[in-house]
DOZAKE-951898 format. One record per residue: residue number from 1; residue in three letters; x, y, z of N, C-alpha, C in turn. Coordinates in pm, 1 decimal. Layout:
BEGIN
R;num;residuo;nxx;nyy;nzz;caxx;cayy;cazz;cxx;cyy;czz
R;NUM;ALA;X;Y;Z;X;Y;Z;X;Y;Z
...
***
This chain:
BEGIN
R;num;residuo;nxx;nyy;nzz;caxx;cayy;cazz;cxx;cyy;czz
R;1;UNK;1050.9;2358.1;534.9;1163.0;2391.3;450.2;1250.4;2267.8;432.7
R;2;UNK;1301.5;2252.7;316.3;1382.9;2137.1;283.8;1530.1;2175.4;274.9
R;3;UNK;1616.8;2080.2;301.8;1759.9;2100.8;281.5;1804.1;2048.3;146.2
R;4;UNK;1709.2;2013.8;61.6;1738.7;1959.1;-70.5;1728.6;2067.1;-176.9
R;5;UNK;1814.6;2060.5;-275.1;1806.7;2150.8;-390.4;1668.5;2136.1;-454.4
R;6;UNK;1615.6;2244.8;-506.3;1481.5;2242.8;-565.4;1470.2;2140.0;-679.0
R;7;UNK;1576.6;2120.1;-754.8;1572.2;2021.7;-864.7;1559.2;1880.0;-809.2
R;8;UNK;1625.3;1851.5;-696.9;1610.3;1721.1;-631.3;1466.2;1702.2;-585.9
R;9;UNK;1407.9;1806.9;-529.6;1268.1;1799.2;-485.6;1175.0;1770.1;-603.8
R;10;UNK;1200.7;1836.5;-714.6;1117.8;1817.3;-834.4;1133.1;1675.3;-887.7
R;11;UNK;1256.9;1627.7;-898.3;1281.4;1492.4;-950.2;1209.9;1388.5;-864.3
R;12;UNK;1220.6;1403.0;-732.7;1154.3;1308.0;-642.6;1002.1;1316.3;-652.9
R;13;UNK;950.8;1437.2;-666.7;805.5;1454.7;-677.9;751.8;1387.9;-804.0
R;14;UNK;821.7;1404.7;-915.2;777.7;1341.6;-1039.9;788.5;1189.8;-1031.9
R;15;UNK;894.4;1139.9;-971.5;908.7;994.4;-959.4;792.4;937.8;-878.9
R;16;UNK;756.1;1004.9;-770.0;645.2;957.2;-687.5;512.6;963.3;-762.7
R;17;UNK;485.0;1076.9;-825.5;360.6;1093.6;-900.7;345.9;985.7;-1007.6
R;18;UNK;450.8;965.9;-1084.8;443.3;871.0;-1196.0;446.3;726.0;-1147.8
R;19;UNK;520.4;698.1;-1041.8;521.8;562.9;-984.2;383.8;524.7;-932.9
R;20;UNK;316.7;620.4;-869.7;180.8;595.3;-821.7;86.1;565.2;-937.2
R;21;UNK;110.3;627.1;-1052.2;20.1;611.9;-1166.7;44.1;484.3;-1246.3
R;22;UNK;170.5;447.1;-1265.9;199.5;335.0;-1357.4;277.9;222.2;-1292.6
R;23;UNK;318.6;237.3;-1169.9;396.8;135.3;-1101.2;543.7;173.9;-1092.1
R;24;UNK;597.9;160.3;-973.3;735.0;201.5;-946.8;837.4;129.2;-1034.2
R;25;UNK;807.3;6.1;-1072.1;902.3;-71.4;-1151.7;926.1;-12.1;-1290.3
R;26;UNK;838.2;75.1;-1337.6;851.9;134.5;-1470.8;926.7;267.3;-1472.0
R;27;UNK;936.4;336.5;-1358.1;991.0;472.6;-1352.4;1133.4;469.7;-1296.5
R;28;UNK;1227.6;526.4;-1372.0;1368.5;523.6;-1330.9;1434.7;657.3;-1359.8
R;29;UNK;1533.9;691.5;-1275.3;1616.6;809.0;-1300.5;1716.0;776.1;-1411.4
R;30;UNK;1764.9;878.4;-1477.7;1861.8;862.5;-1584.4;1984.2;783.0;-1538.7
R;31;UNK;2029.1;803.6;-1416.8;2147.5;734.5;-1365.2;2129.8;583.3;-1361.2
R;32;UNK;2006.6;536.2;-1357.0;1978.8;391.3;-1352.8;2026.4;321.0;-1479.5
R;33;UNK;2035.2;394.3;-1590.7;2079.3;334.1;-1716.1;2223.0;284.6;-1707.3
R;34;UNK;2302.2;344.5;-1621.5;2443.0;307.2;-1610.1;2464.5;183.3;-1524.0
R;35;UNK;2362.8;139.1;-1452.8;2380.7;28.7;-1358.2;2349.0;-107.6;-1416.3
R;36;UNK;2314.2;-114.2;-1542.9;2288.3;-244.8;-1601.9;2152.9;-253.1;-1666.5
R;37;UNK;2113.5;-375.7;-1696.3;1991.5;-399.9;-1771.7;1865.2;-392.2;-1689.1
R;38;UNK;1755.7;-409.2;-1758.6;1624.0;-406.0;-1696.9;1555.5;-539.7;-1719.2
R;39;UNK;1465.2;-574.6;-1630.8;1387.0;-697.6;-1644.4;1271.1;-673.3;-1740.8
R;40;UNK;1221.9;-778.9;-1800.5;1114.3;-763.8;-1899.0;988.0;-702.8;-1838.5
R;41;UNK;963.6;-724.5;-1707.5;843.1;-668.2;-1645.5;856.3;-519.6;-1614.9
R;42;UNK;974.1;-460.8;-1640.4;992.7;-317.7;-1619.9;960.1;-237.3;-1745.6
R;43;UNK;933.3;-305.1;-1854.9;895.1;-238.4;-1979.6;744.6;-228.3;-1986.6
R;44;UNK;689.4;-125.6;-2050.1;760.1;-12.2;-2105.1;829.6;65.0;-1993.7
R;45;UNK;947.5;108.8;-2024.5;1036.1;175.3;-1931.7;1019.4;326.4;-1946.3
R;46;UNK;1017.1;398.3;-1834.0;1011.1;543.8;-1837.1;1133.3;596.5;-1762.3
R;47;UNK;1218.8;670.1;-1834.2;1338.4;727.6;-1773.9;1313.9;876.8;-1756.0
R;48;UNK;1331.9;923.6;-1634.2;1300.2;1059.3;-1592.1;1428.3;1141.2;-1579.0
R;49;UNK;1434.7;1255.6;-1648.0;1549.1;1346.1;-1636.5;1497.6;1488.1;-1615.4
R;50;UNK;1559.5;1560.7;-1522.2;1519.6;1698.3;-1490.9;1638.4;1790.7;-1515.4
R;51;UNK;1614.1;1896.4;-1591.4;1715.1;1999.8;-1613.8;1649.8;2135.9;-1594.5
R;52;UNK;1734.5;2240.5;-1584.9;1678.1;2373.9;-1569.3;1760.7;2475.0;-1646.6
R;53;UNK;1693.2;2583.1;-1683.7;1757.1;2698.4;-1746.7;1736.3;2815.6;-1652.8
R;54;UNK;1842.2;2889.7;-1625.8;1841.0;2992.7;-1523.7;1840.5;3133.0;-1583.0
R;55;UNK;1754.8;3219.2;-1527.4;1755.7;3362.1;-1555.9;1762.6;3432.7;-1420.8
R;56;UNK;1861.4;3520.2;-1402.7;1883.4;3584.7;-1273.0;1836.9;3730.3;-1274.7
R;57;UNK;1766.8;3768.2;-1168.0;1731.0;3907.7;-1142.9;1818.9;3952.2;-1027.0
R;58;UNK;1937.0;4006.3;-1056.7;2033.0;4039.8;-952.0;1983.9;4150.7;-859.9
R;59;UNK;1901.0;4239.0;-911.0;1850.2;4348.4;-829.4;1767.0;4297.4;-711.8
R;60;UNK;1687.3;4191.2;-736.0;1598.1;4140.3;-632.8;1647.0;4008.5;-572.0
R;61;UNK;1755.3;3951.5;-623.9;1807.0;3825.9;-569.4;1715.6;3707.9;-594.3
R;62;UNK;1649.1;3709.3;-710.0;1555.2;3602.4;-743.9;1597.1;3541.9;-878.0
R;63;UNK;1602.9;3411.4;-882.2;1631.2;3341.4;-1007.0;1503.1;3278.7;-1059.9
R;64;UNK;1483.1;3293.0;-1188.1;1373.0;3223.4;-1254.4;1430.1;3094.2;-1312.7
R;65;UNK;1371.2;2983.7;-1278.8;1413.3;2855.7;-1334.0;1306.9;2806.7;-1430.1
R;66;UNK;1346.9;2784.4;-1551.9;1259.1;2715.3;-1645.9;1299.3;2569.1;-1636.3
R;67;UNK;1211.2;2487.9;-1582.6;1240.6;2348.3;-1554.6;1189.8;2261.8;-1668.7
R;68;UNK;1274.5;2170.0;-1711.1;1237.3;2073.5;-1814.8;1244.3;1933.9;-1754.8
R;69;UNK;1136.8;1861.0;-1770.4;1131.6;1721.8;-1726.7;1107.9;1639.3;-1852.3
R;70;UNK;1201.9;1552.7;-1884.2;1186.8;1466.1;-2000.8;1155.6;1325.3;-1954.3
R;71;UNK;1047.9;1271.1;-2007.5;1007.9;1133.8;-1979.1;1034.6;1052.0;-2105.2
R;72;UNK;1136.1;969.7;-2101.8;1171.9;887.5;-2216.7;1104.3;751.8;-2200.0
R;73;UNK;1012.7;721.8;-2289.0;936.7;597.3;-2283.4;999.7;499.5;-2382.1
R;74;UNK;1038.7;382.3;-2332.7;1103.4;282.7;-2417.7;1029.5;149.9;-2410.1
R;75;UNK;1025.9;82.7;-2522.3;969.0;-52.4;-2529.0;1056.0;-136.5;-2620.0
R;76;UNK;1065.5;-263.3;-2591.9;1145.3;-354.9;-2674.0;1073.4;-384.6;-2805.6
R;77;UNK;1149.6;-391.5;-2912.4;1089.4;-418.5;-3043.6;1053.2;-564.6;-3061.4
R;78;UNK;1097.6;-650.5;-2971.1;1067.0;-792.4;-2984.4;922.3;-824.1;-2945.8
R;79;UNK;853.3;-730.5;-2882.7;713.1;-755.5;-2848.7;624.6;-715.0;-2966.7
R;80;UNK;505.9;-763.8;-2967.4;410.2;-728.5;-3072.4;362.4;-584.6;-3050.4
R;81;UNK;365.4;-503.1;-3154.1;316.4;-365.1;-3151.3;378.6;-278.5;-3041.2
R;82;UNK;509.7;-256.7;-3045.4;571.1;-171.9;-2941.6;518.2;-29.4;-2941.1
R;83;UNK;476.0;20.9;-3057.5;418.9;156.2;-3062.7;292.1;165.5;-2979.2
R;84;UNK;209.6;60.6;-2984.1;87.0;59.7;-2904.2;118.8;60.9;-2754.7
R;85;UNK;223.4;-11.2;-2716.8;264.1;-14.8;-2576.7;311.6;123.3;-2530.8
R;86;UNK;389.0;191.7;-2615.0;435.1;327.4;-2582.5;316.2;422.1;-2571.5
R;87;UNK;220.7;410.7;-2663.7;102.2;496.2;-2659.0;20.0;472.9;-2532.5
R;88;UNK;8.1;347.3;-2489.8;-67.6;316.5;-2368.2;0.9;376.7;-2245.3
R;89;UNK;134.5;367.0;-2240.6;208.0;426.5;-2128.4;194.7;578.7;-2133.1
R;90;UNK;203.5;635.3;-2252.2;188.6;780.5;-2268.3;54.8;826.9;-2213.5
R;91;UNK;-52.0;754.4;-2243.9;-184.6;790.5;-2196.1;-189.4;790.1;-2043.7
R;92;UNK;-132.6;688.7;-1980.3;-130.9;682.8;-1833.9;-51.4;799.2;-1774.6
R;93;UNK;63.0;830.6;-1837.1;145.2;941.5;-1788.8;72.2;1074.5;-1803.9
R;94;UNK;8.7;1094.8;-1920.3;-63.0;1220.0;-1943.0;-179.2;1236.3;-1845.8
R;95;UNK;-247.7;1128.7;-1812.8;-355.3;1136.2;-1713.8;-301.1;1176.2;-1577.5
R;96;UNK;-188.5;1116.4;-1537.9;-128.0;1150.3;-1408.7;-83.6;1296.2;-1406.8
R;97;UNK;-26.6;1343.2;-1516.4;20.4;1481.9;-1523.1;-96.0;1580.3;-1523.6
R;98;UNK;-207.0;1543.6;-1585.2;-324.6;1630.8;-1588.9;-390.7;1640.5;-1451.8
R;99;UNK;-383.2;1534.5;-1372.2;-446.3;1529.4;-1240.3;-340.5;1530.4;-1130.3
R;100;UNK;-237.3;1611.0;-1146.7;-118.5;1604.4;-1061.7;-138.6;1654.9;-919.5
R;101;UNK;-230.5;1745.1;-894.3;-247.7;1798.4;-759.8;-122.4;1870.1;-711.4
R;102;UNK;-102.0;1872.7;-579.7;14.3;1937.0;-519.2;134.9;1845.0;-532.8
R;103;UNK;238.7;1892.9;-599.3;358.6;1812.3;-618.5;457.0;1823.7;-502.5
R;104;UNK;432.5;1915.1;-409.4;512.7;1921.3;-288.9;636.7;2009.1;-294.9
R;105;UNK;656.8;2083.0;-402.7;773.4;2171.7;-408.5;732.7;2316.6;-430.0
R;106;UNK;611.1;2351.7;-395.6;565.0;2489.8;-406.5;493.9;2516.6;-537.6
R;107;UNK;463.3;2641.7;-558.5;387.9;2681.5;-677.4;479.3;2697.1;-797.6
R;108;UNK;421.1;2676.1;-912.5;490.7;2687.3;-1039.9;392.3;2741.7;-1140.5
R;109;UNK;440.7;2786.4;-1252.6;352.2;2841.2;-1354.1;406.8;2807.7;-1492.0
R;110;UNK;327.6;2838.1;-1594.0;360.2;2806.6;-1734.0;374.8;2656.7;-1757.7
R;111;UNK;293.7;2576.4;-1690.2;296.5;2430.9;-1705.0;261.3;2393.1;-1848.3
R;112;UNK;341.6;2306.9;-1907.7;315.8;2262.7;-2044.7;366.9;2120.9;-2063.9
R;113;UNK;279.0;2034.6;-2112.6;318.9;1900.3;-2154.4;326.6;1904.0;-2305.6
R;114;UNK;443.7;1874.4;-2359.1;466.2;1882.8;-2503.0;422.4;1757.6;-2576.6
R;115;UNK;457.8;1753.0;-2701.4;424.8;1639.8;-2788.6;530.3;1531.2;-2776.3
R;116;UNK;488.1;1409.5;-2793.4;580.4;1297.3;-2792.0;671.5;1305.4;-2914.0
R;117;UNK;800.5;1285.8;-2892.3;896.6;1292.9;-3002.7;880.1;1173.4;-3096.4
R;118;UNK;941.9;1184.4;-3210.2;944.3;1072.5;-3304.1;1024.6;959.7;-3240.2
R;119;UNK;972.9;837.7;-3238.5;1047.7;726.9;-3178.2;1179.3;700.6;-3250.6
R;120;UNK;1279.1;663.6;-3172.2;1410.3;627.0;-3224.8;1444.4;487.3;-3176.2
R;121;UNK;1533.9;422.0;-3247.1;1578.2;288.5;-3208.3;1708.8;296.9;-3131.5
R;122;UNK;1721.0;214.3;-3027.1;1841.3;209.1;-2944.8;1874.6;63.4;-2916.3
R;123;UNK;2002.6;31.2;-2897.8;2037.4;-106.2;-2860.3;1989.7;-138.0;-2718.9
R;124;UNK;1957.1;-262.1;-2695.2;1915.0;-308.3;-2563.5;2009.4;-421.8;-2524.5
R;125;UNK;2100.4;-394.7;-2434.4;2204.8;-492.1;-2401.5;2151.3;-617.6;-2334.1
R;126;UNK;2043.8;-604.9;-2257.1;1993.8;-720.3;-2183.5;1890.9;-802.1;-2261.0
R;127;UNK;1858.1;-760.7;-2382.1;1766.3;-837.2;-2467.9;1831.3;-849.0;-2604.6
R;128;UNK;1902.7;-958.7;-2624.8;1986.8;-977.2;-2741.8;1912.5;-964.8;-2875.0
R;129;UNK;1788.3;-1007.1;-2879.8;1715.2;-1012.2;-3007.1;1626.4;-892.3;-3031.9
R;130;UNK;1648.2;-784.4;-2959.8;1560.2;-670.6;-2982.2;1634.0;-539.0;-2963.9
R;131;UNK;1573.3;-436.9;-3016.7;1614.5;-299.1;-2994.1;1508.1;-234.6;-2907.6
R;132;UNK;1536.5;-116.2;-2858.8;1434.2;-40.4;-2787.4;1381.9;66.9;-2881.3
R;133;UNK;1254.0;80.0;-2883.8;1188.9;190.5;-2952.5;1161.9;292.8;-2842.8
R;134;UNK;1217.2;414.0;-2856.2;1208.6;511.8;-2747.8;1161.4;646.5;-2800.5
R;135;UNK;1075.9;714.0;-2720.6;1026.2;847.4;-2754.1;1022.9;930.1;-2626.1
R;136;UNK;1036.6;1062.3;-2640.0;1042.9;1151.3;-2523.5;916.8;1236.6;-2515.2
R;137;UNK;859.2;1243.0;-2395.1;745.9;1329.5;-2364.2;799.3;1441.9;-2276.1
R;138;UNK;807.9;1566.6;-2328.8;865.3;1676.1;-2249.7;760.2;1752.7;-2169.1
R;139;UNK;799.7;1795.7;-2049.8;717.2;1881.0;-1964.7;802.4;2001.0;-1926.8
R;140;UNK;746.9;2120.7;-1932.3;819.8;2239.7;-1888.8;731.3;2321.9;-1796.0
R;141;UNK;794.7;2392.0;-1703.0;725.8;2486.4;-1617.0;829.9;2581.5;-1559.0
R;142;UNK;783.4;2687.1;-1494.5;871.6;2789.8;-1440.7;844.2;2806.6;-1292.3
R;143;UNK;950.6;2835.8;-1216.6;934.2;2872.0;-1076.7;1039.5;2974.7;-1039.3
R;144;UNK;1018.0;3041.2;-926.5;1110.4;3143.9;-878.1;1182.2;3092.7;-755.0
R;145;UNK;1313.7;3113.3;-751.3;1396.1;3062.8;-642.6;1484.3;3176.9;-592.8
R;146;UNK;1497.7;3192.5;-459.0;1589.7;3294.9;-409.4;1733.6;3256.4;-445.1
R;147;UNK;1807.0;3349.2;-500.4;1943.6;3323.9;-545.3;2030.5;3265.5;-434.2
R;148;UNK;2008.0;3307.3;-311.1;2091.9;3264.9;-199.1;2055.7;3127.0;-144.2
R;149;UNK;1941.2;3070.0;-181.6;1900.6;2941.9;-122.8;1819.4;2859.3;-222.8
R;150;UNK;1887.1;2770.7;-290.4;1821.6;2687.2;-392.1;1742.4;2570.9;-333.8
R;151;UNK;1723.5;2568.4;-203.2;1635.6;2466.8;-145.5;1493.7;2520.6;-134.8
R;152;UNK;1474.2;2650.8;-157.7;1343.1;2714.4;-142.1;1284.7;2752.4;-278.1
R;153;UNK;1155.9;2744.0;-287.4;1080.3;2795.4;-400.5;1006.6;2917.1;-348.3
R;154;UNK;1030.7;3033.9;-404.4;967.5;3157.5;-356.3;816.7;3157.1;-370.2
R;155;UNK;766.1;3072.8;-456.7;621.9;3070.4;-481.5;546.4;2989.5;-375.6
R;156;UNK;611.9;2953.7;-266.9;547.7;2870.2;-165.5;421.3;2928.2;-110.3
***
């Protein structure tokens, strides 16, 4: 049993899975964006964000969490063919997600990897002559959590 909130467990599990697949230097939490720039060897960059939507069954004390994991893949436009670089990273991520094995936070269901969003342009403060081309790869799944203890997944 963990003393960590289930969302923390999920975020850490995804960071480990994806770091093992593509290299730790490429995978970052959303909060990392606030701490400054990135080095050129960290691109293509993958920013990981986890959110949840809650449905409560008060009669049984069980909450259903629909978990969303967004993987934002970014590449600098100053390189040749940034779209190809994003596609290559996407392929590595999709392979890791398809062969994920036990993620370490219990059982889940309704696993779905969505379509990559349309790329958007963003400023890149640490690379003066380029923008970032960024697209999001969404993952969703559901799990059951006891209302009284969000460190547990009932599907264990």
